[in-house]
N, C-alpha and C positions, 0 to 999 in steps of 0.2 A: 587943312587939319594937320597938326603936328603929331608925330609919333613919339610916345614916351615909352622908353624901355623900362621894364621892371627890373629892379635889382634883386638878386637872390639874397634872401636873409635866412640865416639859420635860427631855429628856435633857441632861446637861451638854455644853457646847460642847467640841469637840475642840481640844486644844492641840497645839503642835509636838511635845511629848513623847509624845502619843498616836499620832502619825502614823508609821507604819513606812515603811521604804524600799519595801516591797512595794506599799504603797498608792499610791505615786507612780510606779511603774515599769510598763512593759508586760510582758506574759508573756515576750516575747522577751528583754527586758533581765533579767528574773528568771532566765531560763535561762542567759544569759551569766554572771551573777553567781554562780549556784549551781554552774555547771560549773567556773569558775575557782577558786572556793573548794574544790570537791572535788579538783581537780587539785593545788592547793597543799597540801592536807592529806594526800592519799593518791594519789601519782602512779602509779596502777595502772589497768588496763583496767576499764571500768564499763559498765553498761547504762543506758538512758535512764530507767528507773523511778527510779534513784537521784537523778537530776537533778530529776525531777518531785517526788519526796518532799522533797528539800532546798529546792526553790523554793516548796513549798506549793501546787503546781498540781494540777488535777484530771485525770482520765483523758481528759476531753473536749479537753484541750489537748495531747494527744500529737502531733498533726500539727505544731503550732507548735514543740514541743520538738524533733522530728526535723528540721524546717527550720532551726532555730537551730543545732543541732549540726552539720548539713551545712554551714552557713555557717562555723562554726568550723573544720571540716575543710578547706574551701577556703582559709581564711585561714592555715592551718598550726598552729592551736592543738590540733587533734585529728587523728587518723588513723582511717579507717574503711573497711572493705571492704564493697562493696555486698552486701546480703543478710544481713550479720552483725548480731547484736544488740549486739555489743561495740564500744565506742569506746575508743581508746587515746590517751594523751598524744602530741601532735605535737611537731615540732621547736621551735616557739615556746614551748610550755609547758615543755619541757626547758630551753631557754635562759633564759627569764625567771623561772621559778618554782623551779628547782632548780640553782642555781649552785654 
């Protein structure tokens, strides 16, 4: 049997084209981006799991997602009733995204 030595290869260096926006953003920024994109595409009530899925975040980041959505509520981008799982487009979303 012959012995074949493995040659060490380094992974290719990342280029700007390989770097996604998600790589450079915090989870909170990803939530804002995903939520605004969702509102622009479908101005309907939604649940937080849709934002998590669109942002590519894990279940472990649900608290961050809820906090960011609450900030968007306070800023007028969303409306939310305490205890509800549903988030609704707010006045700013209606004004800026659906003229």
